[in-house]
PDB file of N, H, CA, C and O in Angstrom:
ATOM      1  N   MET A   1     133.668 -20.821  -1.719  1.00  0.00           N
ATOM      2  CA  MET A   1     134.586 -19.707  -1.716  1.00  0.00           C
ATOM      3  C   MET A   1     135.000 -19.400  -3.154  1.00  0.00           C
ATOM      4  O   MET A   1     135.303 -20.306  -3.930  1.00  0.00           O
ATOM      5  N   ALA A   2     135.009 -18.119  -3.496  1.00  0.00           N
ATOM      6  H   ALA A   2     134.763 -17.383  -2.865  1.00  0.00           H
ATOM      7  CA  ALA A   2     135.350 -17.708  -4.857  1.00  0.00           C
ATOM      8  C   ALA A   2     136.847 -17.881  -5.098  1.00  0.00           C
ATOM      9  O   ALA A   2     137.672 -17.655  -4.213  1.00  0.00           O
ATOM     10  N   LEU A   3     137.167 -18.286  -6.315  1.00  0.00           N
ATOM     11  H   LEU A   3     136.497 -18.470  -7.035  1.00  0.00           H
ATOM     12  CA  LEU A   3     138.551 -18.465  -6.692  1.00  0.00           C
ATOM     13  C   LEU A   3     139.250 -17.119  -6.867  1.00  0.00           C
ATOM     14  O   LEU A   3     140.399 -16.938  -6.464  1.00  0.00           O
ATOM     15  N   PHE A   4     138.528 -16.182  -7.477  1.00  0.00           N
ATOM     16  H   PHE A   4     137.595 -16.329  -7.804  1.00  0.00           H
ATOM     17  CA  PHE A   4     139.079 -14.848  -7.693  1.00  0.00           C
ATOM     18  C   PHE A   4     138.232 -13.830  -6.953  1.00  0.00           C
ATOM     19  O   PHE A   4     137.003 -13.897  -6.978  1.00  0.00           O
ATOM     20  N   LYS A   5     138.881 -12.905  -6.307  1.00  0.00           N
ATOM     21  H   LYS A   5     139.879 -12.851  -6.287  1.00  0.00           H
ATOM     22  CA  LYS A   5     138.172 -11.849  -5.598  1.00  0.00           C
ATOM     23  C   LYS A   5     138.027 -10.660  -6.538  1.00  0.00           C
ATOM     24  O   LYS A   5     139.019 -10.134  -7.042  1.00  0.00           O
ATOM     25  N   LYS A   6     136.801 -10.244  -6.770  1.00  0.00           N
ATOM     26  H   LYS A   6     135.995 -10.671  -6.360  1.00  0.00           H
ATOM     27  CA  LYS A   6     136.541  -9.102  -7.638  1.00  0.00           C
ATOM     28  C   LYS A   6     136.859  -7.823  -6.870  1.00  0.00           C
ATOM     29  O   LYS A   6     136.346  -7.610  -5.771  1.00  0.00           O
ATOM     30  N   ARG A   7     137.691  -6.988  -7.438  1.00  0.00           N
ATOM     31  H   ARG A   7     138.109  -7.160  -8.330  1.00  0.00           H
ATOM     32  CA  ARG A   7     138.074  -5.734  -6.794  1.00  0.00           C
ATOM     33  C   ARG A   7     137.786  -4.591  -7.746  1.00  0.00           C
ATOM     34  O   ARG A   7     138.119  -4.654  -8.929  1.00  0.00           O
ATOM     35  N   THR A   8     137.169  -3.555  -7.225  1.00  0.00           N
ATOM     36  H   THR A   8     136.898  -3.504  -6.263  1.00  0.00           H
ATOM     37  CA  THR A   8     136.909  -2.365  -8.015  1.00  0.00           C
ATOM     38  C   THR A   8     138.180  -1.530  -8.039  1.00  0.00           C
ATOM     39  O   THR A   8     138.727  -1.189  -6.990  1.00  0.00           O
ATOM     40  N   VAL A   9     138.640  -1.208  -9.222  1.00  0.00           N
ATOM     41  H   VAL A   9     138.196  -1.486 -10.073  1.00  0.00           H
ATOM     42  CA  VAL A   9     139.859  -0.425  -9.355  1.00  0.00           C
ATOM     43  C   VAL A   9     139.516   0.907  -9.992  1.00  0.00           C
ATOM     44  O   VAL A   9     138.851   0.959 -11.027  1.00  0.00           O
ATOM     45  N   GLY A  10     139.969   1.976  -9.376  1.00  0.00           N
ATOM     46  H   GLY A  10     140.509   1.934  -8.536  1.00  0.00           H
ATOM     47  CA  GLY A  10     139.741   3.304  -9.915  1.00  0.00           C
ATOM     48  C   GLY A  10     140.928   3.767 -10.743  1.00  0.00           C
ATOM     49  O   GLY A  10     141.972   3.116 -10.793  1.00  0.00           O
ATOM     50  N   LYS A  11     140.744   4.879 -11.373  1.00  0.00           N
ATOM     51  H   LYS A  11     139.896   5.408 -11.332  1.00  0.00           H
ATOM     52  CA  LYS A  11     141.818   5.484 -12.155  1.00  0.00           C
ATOM     53  C   LYS A  11     142.686   6.317 -11.221  1.00  0.00           C
ATOM     54  O   LYS A  11     142.188   6.846 -10.227  1.00  0.00           O
ATOM     55  N   PRO A  12     143.961   6.441 -11.522  1.00  0.00           N
ATOM     56  CA  PRO A  12     144.826   7.275 -10.678  1.00  0.00           C
ATOM     57  C   PRO A  12     144.284   8.708 -10.613  1.00  0.00           C
ATOM     58  O   PRO A  12     143.850   9.267 -11.620  1.00  0.00           O
ATOM     59  N   GLY A  13     144.319   9.280  -9.429  1.00  0.00           N
ATOM     60  H   GLY A  13     144.671   8.826  -8.611  1.00  0.00           H
ATOM     61  CA  GLY A  13     143.855  10.649  -9.252  1.00  0.00           C
ATOM     62  C   GLY A  13     142.368  10.778  -8.972  1.00  0.00           C
ATOM     63  O   GLY A  13     141.868  11.896  -8.846  1.00  0.00           O
ATOM     64  N   GLU A  14     141.646   9.670  -8.872  1.00  0.00           N
ATOM     65  H   GLU A  14     142.052   8.762  -8.974  1.00  0.00           H
ATOM     66  CA  GLU A  14     140.223   9.735  -8.513  1.00  0.00           C
ATOM     67  C   GLU A  14     140.103   9.665  -7.001  1.00  0.00           C
ATOM     68  O   GLU A  14     140.730   8.831  -6.348  1.00  0.00           O
ATOM     69  N   TRP A  15     139.296  10.544  -6.467  1.00  0.00           N
ATOM     70  H   TRP A  15     138.787  11.222  -6.997  1.00  0.00           H
ATOM     71  CA  TRP A  15     139.098  10.611  -5.022  1.00  0.00           C
ATOM     72  C   TRP A  15     137.641  10.333  -4.697  1.00  0.00           C
ATOM     73  O   TRP A  15     136.746  10.706  -5.455  1.00  0.00           O
ATOM     74  N   TYR A  16     137.406   9.683  -3.576  1.00  0.00           N
ATOM     75  H   TYR A  16     138.133   9.380  -2.960  1.00  0.00           H
ATOM     76  CA  TYR A  16     136.067   9.314  -3.139  1.00  0.00           C
ATOM     77  C   TYR A  16     135.891   9.696  -1.669  1.00  0.00           C
ATOM     78  O   TYR A  16     136.862   9.867  -0.931  1.00  0.00           O
ATOM     79  N   TYR A  17     134.629   9.825  -1.269  1.00  0.00           N
ATOM     80  H   TYR A  17     133.840   9.686  -1.869  1.00  0.00           H
ATOM     81  CA  TYR A  17     134.313  10.036   0.135  1.00  0.00           C
ATOM     82  C   TYR A  17     133.498   8.840   0.595  1.00  0.00           C
ATOM     83  O   TYR A  17     132.420   8.578   0.061  1.00  0.00           O
ATOM     84  N   CYS A  18     134.004   8.116   1.582  1.00  0.00           N
ATOM     85  H   CYS A  18     134.880   8.329   2.016  1.00  0.00           H
ATOM     86  CA  CYS A  18     133.314   6.945   2.119  1.00  0.00           C
ATOM     87  C   CYS A  18     132.316   7.399   3.174  1.00  0.00           C
ATOM     88  O   CYS A  18     132.684   8.018   4.173  1.00  0.00           O
ATOM     89  N   LEU A  19     131.055   7.082   2.939  1.00  0.00           N
ATOM     90  H   LEU A  19     130.756   6.579   2.128  1.00  0.00           H
ATOM     91  CA  LEU A  19     129.988   7.468   3.860  1.00  0.00           C
ATOM     92  C   LEU A  19     130.013   6.639   5.146  1.00  0.00           C
ATOM     93  O   LEU A  19     129.643   7.131   6.212  1.00  0.00           O
ATOM     94  N   GLU A  20     130.438   5.411   5.046  1.00  0.00           N
ATOM     95  H   GLU A  20     130.739   5.012   4.180  1.00  0.00           H
ATOM     96  CA  GLU A  20     130.458   4.531   6.218  1.00  0.00           C
ATOM     97  C   GLU A  20     131.596   4.908   7.174  1.00  0.00           C
ATOM     98  O   GLU A  20     131.391   4.990   8.385  1.00  0.00           O
ATOM     99  N   HIS A  21     132.785   5.135   6.629  1.00  0.00           N
ATOM    100  H   HIS A  21     132.951   5.068   5.645  1.00  0.00           H
ATOM    101  CA  HIS A  21     133.952   5.429   7.463  1.00  0.00           C
ATOM    102  C   HIS A  21     134.197   6.932   7.631  1.00  0.00           C
ATOM    103  O   HIS A  21     135.042   7.352   8.423  1.00  0.00           O
ATOM    104  N   ARG A  22     133.439   7.736   6.868  1.00  0.00           N
ATOM    105  H   ARG A  22     132.753   7.395   6.225  1.00  0.00           H
ATOM    106  CA  ARG A  22     133.557   9.201   6.911  1.00  0.00           C
ATOM    107  C   ARG A  22     134.995   9.652   6.686  1.00  0.00           C
ATOM    108  O   ARG A  22     135.567  10.419   7.461  1.00  0.00           O
ATOM    109  N   LYS A  23     135.557   9.136   5.577  1.00  0.00           N
ATOM    110  H   LYS A  23     135.091   8.514   4.948  1.00  0.00           H
ATOM    111  CA  LYS A  23     136.927   9.505   5.242  1.00  0.00           C
ATOM    112  C   LYS A  23     137.100   9.582   3.734  1.00  0.00           C
ATOM    113  O   LYS A  23     136.331   9.003   2.968  1.00  0.00           O
ATOM    114  N   VAL A  24     138.116  10.301   3.338  1.00  0.00           N
ATOM    115  H   VAL A  24     138.741  10.771   3.961  1.00  0.00           H
ATOM    116  CA  VAL A  24     138.465  10.437   1.924  1.00  0.00           C
ATOM    117  C   VAL A  24     139.401   9.294   1.564  1.00  0.00           C
ATOM    118  O   VAL A  24     140.287   8.936   2.339  1.00  0.00           O
ATOM    119  N   GLU A  25     139.195   8.723   0.377  1.00  0.00           N
ATOM    120  H   GLU A  25     138.475   9.014  -0.253  1.00  0.00           H
ATOM    121  CA  GLU A  25     140.073   7.647  -0.075  1.00  0.00           C
ATOM    122  C   GLU A  25     140.462   7.878  -1.531  1.00  0.00           C
ATOM    123  O   GLU A  25     139.652   8.337  -2.337  1.00  0.00           O
ATOM    124  N   GLU A  26     141.697   7.558  -1.852  1.00  0.00           N
ATOM    125  H   GLU A  26     142.354   7.186  -1.198  1.00  0.00           H
ATOM    126  CA  GLU A  26     142.140   7.663  -3.238  1.00  0.00           C
ATOM    127  C   GLU A  26     141.868   6.330  -3.896  1.00  0.00           C
ATOM    128  O   GLU A  26     142.351   5.287  -3.454  1.00  0.00           O
ATOM    129  N   GLY A  27     141.091   6.380  -4.955  1.00  0.00           N
ATOM    130  H   GLY A  27     140.699   7.226  -5.314  1.00  0.00           H
ATOM    131  CA  GLY A  27     140.650   5.138  -5.575  1.00  0.00           C
ATOM    132  C   GLY A  27     139.569   4.522  -4.715  1.00  0.00           C
ATOM    133  O   GLY A  27     139.561   4.732  -3.502  1.00  0.00           O
ATOM    134  N   PRO A  28     138.666   3.776  -5.296  1.00  0.00           N
ATOM    135  CA  PRO A  28     137.579   3.207  -4.487  1.00  0.00           C
ATOM    136  C   PRO A  28     138.084   2.069  -3.609  1.00  0.00           C
ATOM    137  O   PRO A  28     138.538   1.038  -4.104  1.00  0.00           O
ATOM    138  N   GLU A  29     137.998   2.272  -2.312  1.00  0.00           N
ATOM    139  H   GLU A  29     137.629   3.110  -1.910  1.00  0.00           H
ATOM    140  CA  GLU A  29     138.361   1.221  -1.359  1.00  0.00           C
ATOM    141  C   GLU A  29     137.110   0.519  -0.844  1.00  0.00           C
ATOM    142  O   GLU A  29     137.117  -0.689  -0.610  1.00  0.00           O
ATOM    143  N   CYS A  30     136.041   1.285  -0.670  1.00  0.00           N
ATOM    144  H   CYS A  30     136.035   2.267  -0.860  1.00  0.00           H
ATOM    145  CA  CYS A  30     134.794   0.748  -0.123  1.00  0.00           C
ATOM    146  C   CYS A  30     133.797   0.513  -1.255  1.00  0.00           C
ATOM    147  O   CYS A  30     133.966   1.043  -2.353  1.00  0.00           O
ATOM    148  N   PRO A  31     132.758  -0.280  -0.990  1.00  0.00           N
ATOM    149  CA  PRO A  31     131.749  -0.561  -2.013  1.00  0.00           C
ATOM    150  C   PRO A  31     131.069   0.721  -2.512  1.00  0.00           C
ATOM    151  O   PRO A  31     130.957   1.700  -1.775  1.00  0.00           O
ATOM    152  N   ALA A  32     130.622   0.702  -3.759  1.00  0.00           N
ATOM    153  H   ALA A  32     130.714  -0.094  -4.358  1.00  0.00           H
ATOM    154  CA  ALA A  32     129.999   1.869  -4.387  1.00  0.00           C
ATOM    155  C   ALA A  32     128.805   2.374  -3.590  1.00  0.00           C
ATOM    156  O   ALA A  32     128.550   3.578  -3.568  1.00  0.00           O
ATOM    157  N   LYS A  33     128.070   1.484  -2.938  1.00  0.00           N
ATOM    158  H   LYS A  33     128.278   0.506  -2.957  1.00  0.00           H
ATOM    159  CA  LYS A  33     126.882   1.891  -2.172  1.00  0.00           C
ATOM    160  C   LYS A  33     127.244   2.764  -0.969  1.00  0.00           C
ATOM    161  O   LYS A  33     126.380   3.436  -0.405  1.00  0.00           O
ATOM    162  N   ASP A  34     128.515   2.753  -0.577  1.00  0.00           N
ATOM    163  H   ASP A  34     129.217   2.208  -1.034  1.00  0.00           H
ATOM    164  CA  ASP A  34     128.951   3.489   0.606  1.00  0.00           C
ATOM    165  C   ASP A  34     129.802   4.714   0.293  1.00  0.00           C
ATOM    166  O   ASP A  34     130.441   5.257   1.194  1.00  0.00           O
ATOM    167  N   ARG A  35     129.827   5.165  -0.960  1.00  0.00           N
ATOM    168  H   ARG A  35     129.308   4.724  -1.692  1.00  0.00           H
ATOM    169  CA  ARG A  35     130.727   6.269  -1.273  1.00  0.00           C
ATOM    170  C   ARG A  35     130.142   7.261  -2.266  1.00  0.00           C
ATOM    171  O   ARG A  35     129.266   6.929  -3.065  1.00  0.00           O
ATOM    172  N   PHE A  36     130.650   8.485  -2.194  1.00  0.00           N
ATOM    173  H   PHE A  36     131.362   8.754  -1.545  1.00  0.00           H
ATOM    174  CA  PHE A  36     130.380   9.532  -3.178  1.00  0.00           C
ATOM    175  C   PHE A  36     131.633   9.681  -4.017  1.00  0.00           C
ATOM    176  O   PHE A  36     132.743   9.514  -3.511  1.00  0.00           O
ATOM    177  N   GLY A  37     131.470   9.990  -5.286  1.00  0.00           N
ATOM    178  H   GLY A  37     130.569  10.126  -5.697  1.00  0.00           H
ATOM    179  CA  GLY A  37     132.622  10.254  -6.137  1.00  0.00           C
ATOM    180  C   GLY A  37     132.473   9.575  -7.478  1.00  0.00           C
ATOM    181  O   GLY A  37     131.453   8.935  -7.732  1.00  0.00           O
ATOM    182  N   PRO A  38     133.435   9.694  -8.316  1.00  0.00           N
ATOM    183  CA  PRO A  38     134.774  10.214  -8.057  1.00  0.00           C
ATOM    184  C   PRO A  38     134.826  11.744  -8.129  1.00  0.00           C
ATOM    185  O   PRO A  38     134.031  12.386  -8.816  1.00  0.00           O
ATOM    186  N   TYR A  39     135.780  12.291  -7.404  1.00  0.00           N
ATOM    187  H   TYR A  39     136.425  11.770  -6.846  1.00  0.00           H
ATOM    188  CA  TYR A  39     136.083  13.719  -7.422  1.00  0.00           C
ATOM    189  C   TYR A  39     137.470  13.901  -8.022  1.00  0.00           C
ATOM    190  O   TYR A  39     138.301  12.994  -7.976  1.00  0.00           O
ATOM    191  N   ALA A  40     137.710  15.067  -8.580  1.00  0.00           N
ATOM    192  H   ALA A  40     137.035  15.804  -8.617  1.00  0.00           H
ATOM    193  CA  ALA A  40     138.973  15.351  -9.258  1.00  0.00           C
ATOM    194  C   ALA A  40     140.121  15.609  -8.289  1.00  0.00           C
ATOM    195  O   ALA A  40     141.285  15.450  -8.657  1.00  0.00           O
ATOM    196  N   SER A  41     139.809  16.006  -7.051  1.00  0.00           N
ATOM    197  H   SER A  41     138.863  16.135  -6.753  1.00  0.00           H
ATOM    198  CA  SER A  41     140.872  16.320  -6.094  1.00  0.00           C
ATOM    199  C   SER A  41     140.479  15.845  -4.699  1.00  0.00           C
ATOM    200  O   SER A  41     139.311  15.594  -4.404  1.00  0.00           O
ATOM    201  N   ARG A  42     141.493  15.734  -3.863  1.00  0.00           N
ATOM    202  H   ARG A  42     142.442  15.939  -4.103  1.00  0.00           H
ATOM    203  CA  ARG A  42     141.253  15.350  -2.473  1.00  0.00           C
ATOM    204  C   ARG A  42     140.396  16.404  -1.769  1.00  0.00           C
ATOM    205  O   ARG A  42     139.487  16.072  -1.009  1.00  0.00           O
ATOM    206  N   GLY A  43     140.698  17.678  -2.032  1.00  0.00           N
ATOM    207  H   GLY A  43     141.436  17.948  -2.650  1.00  0.00           H
ATOM    208  CA  GLY A  43     139.948  18.769  -1.408  1.00  0.00           C
ATOM    209  C   GLY A  43     138.471  18.727  -1.739  1.00  0.00           C
ATOM    210  O   GLY A  43     137.624  18.968  -0.879  1.00  0.00           O
ATOM    211  N   GLU A  44     138.166  18.418  -2.991  1.00  0.00           N
ATOM    212  H   GLU A  44     138.854  18.222  -3.690  1.00  0.00           H
ATOM    213  CA  GLU A  44     136.770  18.327  -3.403  1.00  0.00           C
ATOM    214  C   GLU A  44     136.083  17.154  -2.688  1.00  0.00           C
ATOM    215  O   GLU A  44     134.940  17.277  -2.250  1.00  0.00           O
ATOM    216  N   ALA A  45     136.775  16.035  -2.573  1.00  0.00           N
ATOM    217  H   ALA A  45     137.704  15.936  -2.928  1.00  0.00           H
ATOM    218  CA  ALA A  45     136.209  14.870  -1.877  1.00  0.00           C
ATOM    219  C   ALA A  45     136.001  15.163  -0.395  1.00  0.00           C
ATOM    220  O   ALA A  45     135.048  14.666   0.205  1.00  0.00           O
ATOM    221  N   GLU A  46     136.887  15.968   0.204  1.00  0.00           N
ATOM    222  H   GLU A  46     137.661  16.371  -0.283  1.00  0.00           H
ATOM    223  CA  GLU A  46     136.743  16.326   1.614  1.00  0.00           C
ATOM    224  C   GLU A  46     135.468  17.124   1.871  1.00  0.00           C
ATOM    225  O   GLU A  46     134.945  17.123   2.985  1.00  0.00           O
ATOM    226  N   HIS A  47     134.972  17.800   0.849  1.00  0.00           N
ATOM    227  H   HIS A  47     135.396  17.802  -0.057  1.00  0.00           H
ATOM    228  CA  HIS A  47     133.759  18.607   0.976  1.00  0.00           C
ATOM    229  C   HIS A  47     132.534  17.909   0.369  1.00  0.00           C
ATOM    230  O   HIS A  47     131.549  18.567   0.037  1.00  0.00           O
ATOM    231  N   ALA A  48     132.594  16.597   0.227  1.00  0.00           N
ATOM    232  H   ALA A  48     133.394  16.062   0.497  1.00  0.00           H
ATOM    233  CA  ALA A  48     131.519  15.837  -0.417  1.00  0.00           C
ATOM    234  C   ALA A  48     130.163  16.044   0.269  1.00  0.00           C
ATOM    235  O   ALA A  48     129.150  16.221  -0.408  1.00  0.00           O
ATOM    236  N   MET A  49     130.138  16.022   1.581  1.00  0.00           N
ATOM    237  H   MET A  49     130.961  15.878   2.131  1.00  0.00           H
ATOM    238  CA  MET A  49     128.867  16.170   2.292  1.00  0.00           C
ATOM    239  C   MET A  49     128.314  17.581   2.126  1.00  0.00           C
ATOM    240  O   MET A  49     127.104  17.767   2.000  1.00  0.00           O
ATOM    241  N   GLU A  50     129.194  18.564   2.126  1.00  0.00           N
ATOM    242  H   GLU A  50     130.177  18.413   2.229  1.00  0.00           H
ATOM    243  CA  GLU A  50     128.793  19.955   1.910  1.00  0.00           C
ATOM    244  C   GLU A  50     128.211  20.135   0.507  1.00  0.00           C
ATOM    245  O   GLU A  50     127.180  20.783   0.329  1.00  0.00           O
ATOM    246  N   ILE A  51     128.886  19.552  -0.483  1.00  0.00           N
ATOM    247  H   ILE A  51     129.724  19.026  -0.338  1.00  0.00           H
ATOM    248  CA  ILE A  51     128.427  19.618  -1.874  1.00  0.00           C
ATOM    249  C   ILE A  51     127.061  18.962  -2.002  1.00  0.00           C
ATOM    250  O   ILE A  51     126.171  19.500  -2.662  1.00  0.00           O
ATOM    251  N   ALA A  52     126.889  17.802  -1.374  1.00  0.00           N
ATOM    252  H   ALA A  52     127.611  17.365  -0.838  1.00  0.00           H
ATOM    253  CA  ALA A  52     125.609  17.095  -1.426  1.00  0.00           C
ATOM    254  C   ALA A  52     124.502  17.918  -0.777  1.00  0.00           C
ATOM    255  O   ALA A  52     123.388  17.975  -1.296  1.00  0.00           O
ATOM    256  N   ARG A  53     124.800  18.557   0.356  1.00  0.00           N
ATOM    257  H   ARG A  53     125.705  18.511   0.778  1.00  0.00           H
ATOM    258  CA  ARG A  53     123.808  19.396   1.048  1.00  0.00           C
ATOM    259  C   ARG A  53     123.390  20.569   0.160  1.00  0.00           C
ATOM    260  O   ARG A  53     122.205  20.892   0.073  1.00  0.00           O
ATOM    261  N   GLU A  54     124.365  21.209  -0.502  1.00  0.00           N
ATOM    262  H   GLU A  54     125.328  20.947  -0.432  1.00  0.00           H
ATOM    263  CA  GLU A  54     124.068  22.336  -1.386  1.00  0.00           C
ATOM    264  C   GLU A  54     123.209  21.893  -2.568  1.00  0.00           C
ATOM    265  O   GLU A  54     122.270  22.589  -2.954  1.00  0.00           O
ATOM    266  N   ARG A  55     123.530  20.746  -3.135  1.00  0.00           N
ATOM    267  H   ARG A  55     124.293  20.180  -2.821  1.00  0.00           H
ATOM    268  CA  ARG A  55     122.738  20.228  -4.265  1.00  0.00           C
ATOM    269  C   ARG A  55     121.320  19.880  -3.831  1.00  0.00           C
ATOM    270  O   ARG A  55     120.366  20.126  -4.568  1.00  0.00           O
ATOM    271  N   ASN A  56     121.180  19.312  -2.644  1.00  0.00           N
ATOM    272  H   ASN A  56     121.956  19.112  -2.045  1.00  0.00           H
ATOM    273  CA  ASN A  56     119.842  19.000  -2.127  1.00  0.00           C
ATOM    274  C   ASN A  56     119.032  20.271  -1.910  1.00  0.00           C
ATOM    275  O   ASN A  56     117.843  20.314  -2.225  1.00  0.00           O
ATOM    276  N   ASP A  57     119.674  21.311  -1.371  1.00  0.00           N
ATOM    277  H   ASP A  57     120.640  21.277  -1.115  1.00  0.00           H
ATOM    278  CA  ASP A  57     118.983  22.591  -1.175  1.00  0.00           C
ATOM    279  C   ASP A  57     118.539  23.182  -2.511  1.00  0.00           C
ATOM    280  O   ASP A  57     117.424  23.692  -2.630  1.00  0.00           O
ATOM    281  N   GLU A  58     119.412  23.113  -3.510  1.00  0.00           N
ATOM    282  H   GLU A  58     120.317  22.699  -3.413  1.00  0.00           H
ATOM    283  CA  GLU A  58     119.048  23.611  -4.838  1.00  0.00           C
ATOM    284  C   GLU A  58     117.854  22.847  -5.388  1.00  0.00           C
ATOM    285  O   GLU A  58     116.942  23.442  -5.963  1.00  0.00           O
ATOM    286  N   TRP A  59     117.856  21.548  -5.214  1.00  0.00           N
ATOM    287  H   TRP A  59     118.597  21.064  -4.746  1.00  0.00           H
ATOM    288  CA  TRP A  59     116.752  20.705  -5.694  1.00  0.00           C
ATOM    289  C   TRP A  59     115.455  21.057  -4.960  1.00  0.00           C
ATOM    290  O   TRP A  59     114.403  21.199  -5.582  1.00  0.00           O
ATOM    291  N   ASP A  60     115.539  21.195  -3.651  1.00  0.00           N
ATOM    292  H   ASP A  60     116.395  21.079  -3.146  1.00  0.00           H
ATOM    293  CA  ASP A  60     114.352  21.486  -2.846  1.00  0.00           C
ATOM    294  C   ASP A  60     113.742  22.848  -3.155  1.00  0.00           C
ATOM    295  O   ASP A  60     112.534  23.033  -3.002  1.00  0.00           O
ATOM    296  N   THR A  61     114.556  23.796  -3.585  1.00  0.00           N
ATOM    297  H   THR A  61     115.537  23.646  -3.709  1.00  0.00           H
ATOM    298  CA  THR A  61     114.052  25.145  -3.832  1.00  0.00           C
ATOM    299  C   THR A  61     113.877  25.458  -5.317  1.00  0.00           C
ATOM    300  O   THR A  61     113.534  26.589  -5.661  1.00  0.00           O
ATOM    301  N   ASP A  62     114.100  24.504  -6.191  1.00  0.00           N
ATOM    302  H   ASP A  62     114.379  23.585  -5.912  1.00  0.00           H
ATOM    303  CA  ASP A  62     113.951  24.724  -7.631  1.00  0.00           C
ATOM    304  C   ASP A  62     112.469  24.653  -8.003  1.00  0.00           C
ATOM    305  O   ASP A  62     111.858  23.591  -7.891  1.00  0.00           O
ATOM    306  N   PRO A  63     111.884  25.770  -8.444  1.00  0.00           N
ATOM    307  CA  PRO A  63     110.450  25.780  -8.744  1.00  0.00           C
ATOM    308  C   PRO A  63     110.066  24.862  -9.911  1.00  0.00           C
ATOM    309  O   PRO A  63     108.901  24.486 -10.045  1.00  0.00           O
ATOM    310  N   ARG A  64     111.018  24.508 -10.736  1.00  0.00           N
ATOM    311  H   ARG A  64     111.965  24.813 -10.628  1.00  0.00           H
ATOM    312  CA  ARG A  64     110.703  23.612 -11.868  1.00  0.00           C
ATOM    313  C   ARG A  64     110.348  22.210 -11.411  1.00  0.00           C
ATOM    314  O   ARG A  64     109.772  21.447 -12.187  1.00  0.00           O
ATOM    315  N   TRP A  65     110.671  21.844 -10.177  1.00  0.00           N
ATOM    316  H   TRP A  65     111.139  22.464  -9.547  1.00  0.00           H
ATOM    317  CA  TRP A  65     110.435  20.496  -9.694  1.00  0.00           C
ATOM    318  C   TRP A  65     109.283  20.407  -8.708  1.00  0.00           C
ATOM    319  O   TRP A  65     109.101  19.382  -8.049  1.00  0.00           O
ATOM    320  N   HIS A  66     108.508  21.473  -8.605  1.00  0.00           N
ATOM    321  H   HIS A  66     108.656  22.305  -9.140  1.00  0.00           H
ATOM    322  CA  HIS A  66     107.373  21.469  -7.679  1.00  0.00           C
ATOM    323  C   HIS A  66     106.092  21.785  -8.434  1.00  0.00           C
ATOM    324  O   HIS A  66     106.090  22.600  -9.357  1.00  0.00           O
ATOM    325  N   ASP A  67     105.007  21.139  -8.039  1.00  0.00           N
ATOM    326  H   ASP A  67     105.008  20.478  -7.289  1.00  0.00           H
ATOM    327  CA  ASP A  67     103.723  21.345  -8.695  1.00  0.00           C
ATOM    328  C   ASP A  67     102.993  22.575  -8.175  1.00  0.00           C
ATOM    329  O   ASP A  67     102.154  23.137  -8.879  1.00  0.00           O
ATOM    330  N   ALA A  68     103.296  22.998  -6.968  1.00  0.00           N
ATOM    331  H   ALA A  68     103.978  22.542  -6.396  1.00  0.00           H
ATOM    332  CA  ALA A  68     102.614  24.150  -6.385  1.00  0.00           C
ATOM    333  C   ALA A  68     103.067  25.430  -7.080  1.00  0.00           C
ATOM    334  O   ALA A  68     104.252  25.581  -7.377  1.00  0.00           O
ATOM    335  N   PRO A  69     102.144  26.351  -7.343  1.00  0.00           N
ATOM    336  CA  PRO A  69     102.522  27.634  -7.948  1.00  0.00           C
ATOM    337  C   PRO A  69     103.503  28.385  -7.061  1.00  0.00           C
ATOM    338  O   PRO A  69     103.508  28.210  -5.842  1.00  0.00           O
ATOM    339  N   ALA A  70     104.323  29.210  -7.666  1.00  0.00           N
ATOM    340  H   ALA A  70     104.320  29.352  -8.656  1.00  0.00           H
ATOM    341  CA  ALA A  70     105.331  29.970  -6.924  1.00  0.00           C
ATOM    342  C   ALA A  70     104.662  30.789  -5.827  1.00  0.00           C
ATOM    343  O   ALA A  70     103.621  31.405  -6.057  1.00  0.00           O
ATOM    344  N   GLY A  71     105.245  30.798  -4.656  1.00  0.00           N
ATOM    345  H   GLY A  71     106.091  30.297  -4.469  1.00  0.00           H
ATOM    346  CA  GLY A  71     104.717  31.564  -3.542  1.00  0.00           C
ATOM    347  C   GLY A  71     103.764  30.789  -2.644  1.00  0.00           C
ATOM    348  O   GLY A  71     103.469  31.231  -1.534  1.00  0.00           O
ATOM    349  N   GLU A  72     103.278  29.638  -3.106  1.00  0.00           N
ATOM    350  H   GLU A  72     103.518  29.279  -4.008  1.00  0.00           H
ATOM    351  CA  GLU A  72     102.380  28.825  -2.289  1.00  0.00           C
ATOM    352  C   GLU A  72     103.162  27.655  -1.706  1.00  0.00           C
ATOM    353  O   GLU A  72     104.006  27.065  -2.380  1.00  0.00           O
ATOM    354  N   ARG A  73     102.879  27.328  -0.464  1.00  0.00           N
ATOM    355  H   ARG A  73     102.194  27.808   0.084  1.00  0.00           H
ATOM    356  CA  ARG A  73     103.516  26.173   0.167  1.00  0.00           C
ATOM    357  C   ARG A  73     102.584  24.992   0.091  1.00  0.00           C
ATOM    358  O   ARG A  73     101.362  25.137   0.135  1.00  0.00           O
ATOM    359  N   GLU A  74     103.172  23.830  -0.024  1.00  0.00           N
ATOM    360  H   GLU A  74     104.165  23.712  -0.060  1.00  0.00           H
ATOM    361  CA  GLU A  74     102.388  22.601  -0.144  1.00  0.00           C
ATOM    362  C   GLU A  74     101.666  22.234   1.141  1.00  0.00           C
ATOM    363  O   GLU A  74     100.635  21.562   1.095  1.00  0.00           O
ATOM    364  N   ASP A  75     102.188  22.663   2.296  1.00  0.00           N
ATOM    365  H   ASP A  75     103.026  23.209   2.333  1.00  0.00           H
ATOM    366  CA  ASP A  75     101.581  22.265   3.554  1.00  0.00           C
ATOM    367  C   ASP A  75     100.569  23.273   4.080  1.00  0.00           C
ATOM    368  O   ASP A  75     100.123  23.149   5.220  1.00  0.00           O
ATOM    369  N   ASP A  76     100.196  24.268   3.280  1.00  0.00           N
ATOM    370  H   ASP A  76     100.559  24.369   2.354  1.00  0.00           H
ATOM    371  CA  ASP A  76      99.182  25.262   3.686  1.00  0.00           C
ATOM    372  C   ASP A  76      97.791  24.682   3.636  1.00  0.00           C
ATOM    373  O   ASP A  76      96.822  25.375   3.944  1.00  0.00           O
TER     374      ASP A  76
END
């Protein structure tokens, strides 16, 4: 058993979204592998999944990251 328990401490005003518990938390409560953040506000953390979906869509549709010429689909 460890003598000291290592705890991750965030800065005041940092907000996170826990993927496991699907909740917003001020300061990191859950392990880093289970959370998105930090976000500047609670409202921004509440929309973490929406933000991630939008970023994924941008990545998927960015022609700079695909080898196929514009207008051609890879599965054709």
